[in-house]
Every structure is written in C-alpha cells, then in structure tokens.
C-alpha positions as CSV (number, residue, x, y, z in Angstrom):
1,M,64.6,156.0,154.3
2,V,67.4,158.1,154.2
3,R,67.9,160.0,151.4
4,V,71.0,161.7,149.7
5,Y,71.6,163.9,147.4
6,I,75.6,164.1,145.4
7,E,76.7,167.1,143.8
8,T,80.4,166.9,141.5
9,Y,83.0,168.9,141.0
10,G,85.6,168.9,138.3
11,C,87.3,166.2,136.2
12,T,85.5,163.0,134.6
13,L,87.2,160.8,137.1
14,N,85.0,162.3,139.8
15,R,82.3,161.9,138.0
16,F,83.1,158.2,138.1
17,D,84.0,158.5,141.8
18,S,80.1,159.8,142.5
19,E,78.5,157.2,140.1
20,V,80.5,154.2,142.6
21,M,79.6,156.0,145.7
22,V,76.2,155.8,144.2
23,Y,76.1,152.2,143.5
24,Y,77.2,151.3,147.5
25,L,74.7,153.8,148.8
26,R,72.0,152.5,146.8
27,K,73.0,148.6,147.3
28,E,73.0,149.6,151.1
29,G,69.3,150.8,150.8
30,Y,70.0,154.5,150.6
31,I,67.8,157.0,148.5
32,I,69.5,159.0,145.5
33,V,67.8,162.0,145.2
34,N,68.3,164.9,142.4
35,D,66.7,167.2,144.7
36,L,68.4,169.3,147.4
37,D,65.2,170.1,149.4
38,E,64.7,166.0,149.7
39,A,67.7,164.9,150.8
40,D,69.1,164.2,154.1
41,I,72.4,164.2,153.8
42,I,74.2,166.2,150.9
43,I,77.5,164.5,149.4
44,I,80.0,167.1,147.7
45,N,82.6,165.5,145.7
46,S,84.9,168.5,145.4
47,C,87.8,169.3,143.3
48,G,90.6,171.6,144.3
49,V,92.7,171.9,140.7
50,K,92.4,175.2,140.7
51,K,91.8,178.1,142.8
52,Q,88.3,179.1,141.2
53,T,86.7,175.7,141.5
54,E,88.0,176.1,144.9
55,D,86.5,179.1,145.6
56,R,83.0,178.0,144.0
57,I,82.9,175.1,146.8
58,I,83.9,176.7,149.5
59,S,81.0,179.5,148.7
60,R,78.5,176.4,147.8
61,L,79.4,174.7,151.1
62,K,78.7,178.0,153.5
63,K,75.7,178.3,150.9
64,L,74.5,175.1,151.8
65,R,74.4,175.4,155.8
66,R,73.2,179.4,155.4
67,L,70.1,177.6,154.1
68,F,69.7,174.2,155.9
69,D,71.3,175.2,159.2
70,N,72.2,172.0,160.8
71,R,68.4,170.1,159.6
72,K,70.8,168.4,156.6
73,K,74.3,166.6,157.2
74,I,77.0,167.7,154.7
75,I,79.7,165.7,153.6
76,L,82.9,167.2,152.1
77,A,84.5,164.2,149.9
78,G,87.0,164.3,146.9
79,C,90.2,166.2,146.4
80,L,89.9,169.5,147.8
81,P,90.0,168.4,151.7
82,L,93.4,167.0,151.4
83,I,94.5,170.3,149.0
84,N,93.3,172.8,151.2
85,Y,92.5,171.1,154.7
86,N,93.0,174.4,156.6
87,R,90.7,176.6,154.6
88,V,88.0,174.1,154.8
89,K,88.1,173.9,158.8
90,K,88.5,177.5,158.7
91,E,85.6,178.4,156.6
92,T,83.4,175.9,156.5
93,N,81.0,173.7,159.0
94,V,80.7,170.8,157.8
95,D,79.5,167.2,158.9
96,A,82.2,165.5,157.2
97,M,85.2,164.5,155.2
98,A,86.5,162.0,153.0
99,G,89.1,161.5,150.4
100,P,89.2,161.0,147.0
101,S,87.6,157.9,145.2
102,P,86.1,156.4,148.8
103,G,84.1,153.9,147.0
104,M,82.7,151.5,149.6
105,H,83.9,153.7,152.1
106,I,81.5,156.4,151.7
107,L,79.3,153.9,153.8
108,K,81.3,154.1,157.1
109,V,81.2,158.0,156.6
110,V,77.5,158.4,156.2
111,K,76.6,156.2,159.0
112,E,78.9,158.3,161.6
113,V,77.1,161.3,160.1
114,E,73.8,159.6,160.7
115,E,74.7,158.9,164.5
116,G,75.7,162.4,164.6
117,N,79.5,161.8,164.7
118,Y,81.6,164.1,162.8
119,V,84.4,162.0,161.3
120,E,87.0,162.8,158.7
121,F,88.3,159.8,156.7
122,L,91.3,161.6,154.6
123,N,93.9,159.2,154.8
124,I,91.7,155.9,153.7
125,K,93.4,154.2,151.1
126,E,91.1,154.4,147.5
127,D,88.5,151.8,146.7
128,L,89.4,150.7,143.5
129,S,86.9,147.7,143.2
130,T,85.0,147.9,140.2
131,P,81.4,147.0,141.0
132,S,78.8,146.4,138.5
133,L,77.5,150.5,138.4
134,Y,74.0,151.4,137.7
135,I,72.9,152.5,134.6
136,N,70.3,154.7,133.9
137,K,67.6,155.0,131.3
138,G,68.7,157.1,128.3
139,E,72.1,157.1,129.2
140,V,74.6,156.7,126.4
141,T,78.0,158.0,127.7
142,K,79.6,156.3,130.8
143,P,82.9,157.4,132.2
144,I,85.7,154.7,133.4
145,G,88.2,155.6,136.1
146,I,91.1,153.6,134.8
147,A,93.6,154.6,137.9
148,S,93.8,157.5,140.1
149,G,97.1,159.0,140.5
150,C,100.5,159.8,139.0
151,L,103.7,159.0,138.2
152,D,105.2,162.9,137.9
153,K,105.4,165.4,140.7
154,C,104.8,168.6,139.3
155,S,105.9,171.6,140.9
156,F,102.4,173.3,140.5
157,C,99.8,170.6,141.0
158,G,97.9,170.0,144.2
159,T,96.0,167.0,143.0
160,R,99.1,164.8,143.1
161,N,99.1,165.6,146.8
162,A,95.3,164.4,147.4
163,R,95.6,161.1,145.2
164,G,99.4,160.3,145.0
165,Y,101.1,157.3,143.3
166,V,99.3,155.7,140.4
167,K,96.8,152.9,141.1
168,S,95.6,151.5,138.7
169,R,92.6,149.3,137.9
170,P,93.4,145.9,136.5
171,I,92.7,145.4,133.0
172,D,89.9,142.5,133.3
173,D,87.8,144.5,135.2
174,I,87.5,147.4,133.0
175,L,86.9,145.4,130.1
176,R,84.1,143.4,132.5
177,L,82.5,147.2,133.1
178,I,83.0,148.0,129.7
179,K,81.1,144.9,128.2
180,R,78.0,145.5,130.6
181,Y,77.5,148.9,129.6
182,V,77.9,148.0,126.4
183,D,75.2,145.0,126.5
184,N,73.0,147.5,128.2
185,G,73.2,150.4,125.6
186,I,75.7,152.5,126.0
187,K,77.5,153.8,123.0
188,E,80.5,156.2,124.2
189,I,82.9,155.2,127.1
190,Y,85.2,157.7,128.5
191,L,88.8,156.7,130.0
192,T,89.7,158.8,132.5
193,S,92.3,159.3,135.2
194,L,94.8,161.8,136.3
195,D,97.2,161.1,133.2
196,N,96.5,157.8,131.0
197,G,99.8,157.7,130.0
198,A,100.9,156.6,133.8
199,Y,97.7,153.1,133.6
200,G,99.4,150.1,134.6
201,F,102.9,151.4,135.8
202,D,102.0,149.6,139.2
203,L,100.3,146.5,138.2
204,K,102.2,143.1,138.7
205,P,102.6,142.1,136.0
206,R,103.7,145.1,134.7
207,V,101.1,146.9,131.8
208,S,100.4,149.7,129.9
209,I,98.1,151.8,128.5
210,I,99.0,150.3,124.8
211,D,97.9,147.0,126.7
212,L,94.4,148.0,128.0
213,L,93.7,149.8,124.4
214,R,94.7,146.4,122.6
215,K,92.5,144.6,124.9
216,I,89.0,146.9,124.2
217,D,89.7,147.1,120.5
218,S,89.2,143.1,120.7
219,L,86.0,143.3,122.4
220,S,82.7,143.2,120.5
221,G,79.8,145.4,120.5
222,D,78.8,148.6,118.8
223,F,80.3,151.4,120.6
224,I,83.3,154.1,120.6
225,V,85.8,155.2,123.3
226,R,87.8,158.6,124.0
227,I,90.9,157.7,125.1
228,G,91.1,161.3,127.7
229,M,94.1,163.1,129.0
230,M,97.4,161.8,128.6
231,N,100.7,163.8,129.7
232,P,103.4,164.6,126.8
233,R,106.0,162.7,127.6
234,W,103.4,159.2,127.7
235,A,102.3,160.2,124.5
236,Y,105.4,160.2,123.1
237,K,106.8,156.9,124.3
238,Y,103.7,155.2,123.0
239,L,103.8,157.4,119.9
240,E,104.0,154.2,117.4
241,D,101.8,152.2,119.3
242,L,99.1,154.7,119.7
243,I,99.5,155.3,115.6
244,E,98.9,152.0,114.8
245,I,95.5,151.9,117.2
246,F,94.5,154.7,115.8
247,R,94.8,153.3,111.8
248,N,93.6,149.9,112.4
249,S,90.7,150.5,114.9
250,K,87.5,152.1,114.8
251,K,86.7,151.8,118.4
252,F,88.3,154.9,119.3
253,Y,87.8,158.9,118.5
254,Y,90.7,160.5,116.7
255,F,91.1,162.6,119.8
256,L,94.0,162.9,122.5
257,H,94.2,165.7,125.3
258,V,97.6,166.4,125.4
259,P,98.7,169.4,128.1
260,V,102.0,170.7,127.2
261,Q,101.4,173.6,129.4
262,S,103.9,175.9,128.5
263,G,105.8,176.5,125.2
264,S,109.0,177.2,127.1
265,N,111.6,174.4,127.7
266,K,112.8,176.3,130.9
267,V,109.5,176.8,132.4
268,L,108.7,173.2,131.8
269,K,111.7,172.4,133.5
270,I,110.7,174.6,136.7
271,M,107.5,173.0,136.1
272,N,109.4,169.6,136.6
273,R,107.0,168.4,133.6
274,G,109.3,165.4,132.4
275,H,108.8,166.6,128.6
276,G,109.8,169.0,126.3
277,V,108.0,171.1,123.6
278,E,109.9,168.5,121.2
279,E,107.7,165.5,122.3
280,Y,104.5,167.5,122.1
281,L,105.3,168.9,119.2
282,E,105.8,165.6,117.0
283,V,103.1,163.9,119.0
284,V,100.6,166.2,117.3
285,K,102.6,166.9,113.7
286,R,102.6,163.1,113.6
287,L,98.8,161.8,114.1
288,R,97.7,164.4,112.1
289,K,100.0,163.6,108.9
290,E,99.9,160.0,109.6
291,I,96.0,158.9,111.5
292,D,94.1,162.9,109.8
293,K,95.2,165.9,109.1
294,K,91.8,167.0,110.9
295,F,92.7,164.6,113.9
296,T,91.5,166.8,116.8
297,I,94.5,168.0,119.7
298,M,93.1,169.3,123.5
299,T,96.1,170.7,125.4
300,D,96.5,172.7,128.3
301,I,98.1,176.1,129.5
302,I,99.4,177.3,132.2
303,V,100.2,181.2,132.1
304,G,102.2,183.2,134.4
305,H,103.8,179.9,135.8
306,P,107.1,181.0,138.3
307,G,110.0,181.7,136.0
308,E,108.0,182.8,133.3
309,D,109.4,185.8,131.5
310,D,108.5,187.7,128.4
311,H,110.5,185.6,126.1
312,D,108.6,182.3,127.5
313,F,105.3,183.6,127.0
314,E,106.3,184.2,123.2
315,E,107.8,180.7,123.3
316,T,104.1,179.8,124.0
317,L,102.8,181.7,121.7
318,E,104.6,180.2,119.2
319,L,104.0,176.7,120.1
320,M,100.1,177.6,120.3
321,K,100.7,178.8,115.7
322,L,102.8,176.2,115.3
323,S,100.6,172.8,116.7
324,M,97.3,174.5,116.2
325,P,95.4,172.9,118.8
326,D,91.7,172.6,118.3
327,Y,90.8,173.0,121.8
328,V,93.1,174.6,124.9
329,N,92.3,174.8,128.6
330,I,94.3,178.3,129.5
331,S,94.3,178.6,133.6
332,Q,96.1,181.9,135.2
333,F,98.7,180.6,137.4
334,F,97.5,180.5,141.3
335,P,99.4,178.7,143.9
336,R,97.9,175.5,145.2
337,P,98.8,175.1,149.2
338,N,101.8,172.6,149.7
339,T,103.0,172.8,146.2
340,P,106.7,173.5,145.0
341,A,105.1,176.5,143.2
342,A,104.0,178.2,146.0
343,Y,107.2,178.8,147.5
344,M,108.4,180.5,144.2
345,K,108.6,184.1,143.1
346,K,105.1,185.1,141.8
347,V,104.9,186.6,138.3
348,P,103.0,189.9,138.9
349,T,99.2,189.5,138.3
350,H,98.8,192.7,135.6
351,I,101.3,190.9,133.8
352,V,99.6,187.2,134.4
353,K,96.5,188.9,133.2
354,S,97.8,190.9,130.4
355,R,99.5,187.2,129.0
356,S,96.4,185.3,129.5
357,T,94.3,187.7,127.3
358,E,96.8,187.9,124.7
359,L,96.9,183.8,124.9
360,S,93.2,183.5,124.7
361,F,93.0,185.9,121.3
362,L,95.4,184.1,119.6
363,V,93.9,180.7,120.9
364,D,90.1,181.3,119.7
365,K,91.8,182.6,115.8
366,I,93.5,179.0,116.3
367,M,90.6,177.3,117.2
368,F,88.1,178.9,114.7
369,K,90.7,178.3,111.9
370,R,90.6,174.5,112.9
371,N,86.5,174.2,113.6
372,S,86.6,176.0,109.8
373,L,88.3,172.6,108.2
374,W,85.0,171.4,108.8
375,L,82.5,173.2,106.8
376,N,80.7,171.8,104.5
377,W,81.4,168.1,106.0
378,E,78.7,165.6,105.5
379,G,79.0,162.9,107.8
380,V,77.7,161.0,111.0
381,I,77.6,162.1,114.2
382,L,76.5,160.7,117.7
383,I,74.1,162.8,119.7
384,N,75.0,162.5,123.4
385,E,73.9,165.3,125.4
386,E,71.4,167.5,126.1
387,G,72.2,171.3,124.6
388,R,71.3,174.8,124.9
389,K,68.2,176.6,123.2
390,G,66.5,173.3,122.8
391,R,69.2,172.3,120.4
392,L,71.2,168.6,121.0
393,I,74.8,168.1,121.2
394,G,76.9,165.5,118.7
395,R,80.6,164.1,118.3
396,N,81.8,162.6,114.8
397,Y,84.8,160.6,114.4
398,A,86.9,163.2,115.4
399,Y,84.9,164.1,118.7
400,K,84.5,167.4,117.0
401,H,81.5,169.3,119.2
402,F,78.4,169.8,116.8
403,A,75.0,171.5,117.4
404,V,72.2,170.4,115.9
405,D,67.8,171.0,115.7
406,R,66.1,168.3,117.4
407,D,64.1,167.7,114.2
408,N,62.7,164.4,115.6
409,I,66.4,163.3,117.3
410,R,67.1,162.4,120.7
411,V,70.0,161.5,122.9
412,G,71.7,158.2,121.5
413,D,70.6,158.7,117.6
414,L,73.3,158.5,114.9
415,V,72.6,161.3,112.7
416,E,74.1,162.3,109.2
417,I,74.9,166.1,109.1
418,K,75.9,168.7,106.4
419,V,78.2,171.3,108.2
420,V,76.9,174.6,107.8
421,Q,78.0,177.1,110.1
422,A,81.8,177.5,112.3
423,Y,82.4,179.1,115.7
424,T,85.3,178.7,118.1
425,T,84.4,176.3,119.9
426,W,81.7,174.0,118.1
427,L,80.1,173.7,115.0
428,Y,76.4,173.7,113.7
429,G,75.0,171.1,111.3
430,E,71.5,170.2,109.5
431,P,70.2,166.7,110.1
432,R,69.7,164.4,107.3
433,K,69.0,161.1,107.6
434,K,69.7,158.2,110.8
435,F,71.9,155.4,111.0
436,S,72.2,152.6,113.4
437,S,75.3,151.8,113.8
438,L,78.3,153.5,115.3
439,Y,80.9,152.3,112.1
440,E,79.0,154.8,110.2
441,L,81.1,157.4,111.9
442,W,84.1,156.1,109.6
443,K,82.8,156.2,106.4
444,Q,83.9,159.9,105.8
445,V,87.3,158.9,107.1
C-alpha cells in the first residue's frame, strides 16, 4: 500500500485540516507514516501568513527534493500556493499543489500524483464536511476548525486571499464531533478559525459564536474548551454575552486571544482593521474586572506597518502598558504578495528592527509581571503535552503555561501544584496530588 507522510505548518486550523486529510486517506486505504523515510508521498500542509514561515517552507521543499530526487512525490497543500504562487513555481519542484482545507479532495490530488500527473487544485471549494476523525492513543487535546475565511480585509493579510470569505461548519456538526471526542477520552478542545468572532455569518439561518458557545456549554461530559482568536470588534460586540458565559460556565478557559495589531488608531485605520484601540481596551478591562483579575489575554502586534511613525509606535508601547497582556506575538512587518500594504511606502528596515527590539523588551517585562501574579498559587492543572528536558506541560483554568517534573505523572492527568518559580512565558510548579475531574480546575477560582 501507498504510504503518506504529512507535515503541518502554521495555525491550529491547519493542524485540523491535516487531521481531516488523514481521515480520508486512511479511509481510502493509504497508510499514514510518521517517518519521512518510509513515505512514498509527502504532503506539506503550508502556511504563508509570515515571510519567515514562507521561507522555511520553501527551504524545506528544496531540501526534500534534493534528498529524495524523484523517488518520492511531494504535494504542497494549504495557504502558501495561493498566497505566493509565483515564488512556489519559480523556486520549488513539487508534484502537485492543493489549496487550504482540501478535505476529501486530497484523494483526487494523491491519485493524480500516483499516476504520474502534475496537478493543481488551487480553486477547489474548501471541504467543510465534518467526518468522525480518528483519535490516537494517549491524545488529550483536539482542534476543531469551526470556520475558514473571515469577514475582514486587512491591508497586510495574505491569508484572506487564500481562504476568502467566512465559511462556517454547522453547529450540529461541531457538537457531534466534540461529543465523539469527549466520549473517547479527549479532555481539551481548541476552537479554531481565522477569526472565531466571524463564525456563523454565512449560515442560514445566521448564527453567532455565542450561539455555538452556549450549545457547547450544554453538552455533558468532562472537558474544557479554549475559545481561541477573536478580533477585537467581535470581542467587543459580544462582550456582554462572553462575560455571562465565562461567569456561569465551567467549560471554557479564562483565556481570549484578541489581536489588536497596533496601539495607534491611525495605523489601525490604514490596516483596515475595523476596530479601534478603545474596543480592545474595554474587552481587556471588563474581562479582568468582572471575571478574574488574572484572566489571560493574548494579543498580536505588527511593528512597522506602512504609515507607522514614532508617535504611533509610542502609542503601541503605551497600550501594552495599559492592557498588560499575558502573551504577545510580535511580528515585524513584511509585505505579503497581492495585499494593499505591499504597495504602500515601507518603514525603513533598521527602524522596524529597532522598534521591534524595544517592544520585545517591554513585553517581556509585562509578561513576567503577569506570570508573577501566580507565584505561590496552589491549584489544579491539566497535563496536556510533553515538555522539554523530560518535563510535562499543563494548563490551569486561565490557560496559563506550567511546567512540572514527571514524578509519576503523564499526559492527561489532573495534578494539583504549587507554583514556585515564574518566568517570562511559563511557570514552574511542584506537583502535589492527582484528581479525576476537570471541575477541580475551578476550585481555586
């Protein structure tokens, strides 16, 4: 039988797309392997949101072709072929290309490649069917792609060119998949899309992310959900509902990813973001005031977007001081092909680098200060992944990142810890005792 190896880059939505491809390939009789050397066909599920990621993938494709010459077939799937098609064609030598969320269509691509044909399935309709995906032994966490595409047209974003207008999975499909996961031992669900706030706008009748969250909350079972990314305009629009859900439910981490991108309303307008600084600040302020002062906020900042001057950058620094996010993804602006920002006057590279360094220094101090709030905290965490240096990683009710020594602990365990050390992006805890129910996460709230 033909053996297939899949390598995934980018967001959690891409990870979900890869799981869907695995399902259809296995169902058709293909063998999925974890060792590159064993594969007959290699699928690279790509991302092109950042230039650095694109460079890594292009370099990887070149290396794979050098290593295996034409002995193995290489398929490039995902967003990159639609974000920078010209570069892929010019610099790589793949056997086929497919767009994002190919789902069952991956079978057509693989079969064509098996027959020796070069094919491009770049404009196929994204497959949003929701099969009963496989659950591997020992898995604790599963992503669920609730939608593809979005409702915004940000000046800097190439992913919108790849995934287009929002396309949502029906609520019942999502609930059915969650139930299957939970019934088979999955404890943690990640809801993922380009923008969870846009969920449901394309469905008939129209629904919203709030409708979905309430339905999830009504499900029985011992599990917890990370809501994921929601652009500030949606978090602000649904703020009252979100506060009600967080306050009354024990199914959702006290965590929200709200990517503000800049602290300058002038720059946000140039970015065509659809929100202002004020909306972001109100979301952060009220979640921490009305839910929990240690409510975890993640955000994103783009440094050096065209139009950003020194005053705009100072406003970004001030916004970080005001909002005190727990985690910040900092990106230096680099133009993506066929986006409005690619045709705008660039900020000089040395200025962008200097600003990025200054922002990173400030953000590190803020993240360390936020993590220090957890020193001496005693509570329960869910061990959800393997860590470095033989340690394990777990999350508490606020989705904070804790490392613990193994000490007869394994992935999937619920462990009470005492926090003894704080670092910039994680905390170290000493394990005490084990529990059996995720409801223990909330006892110290």
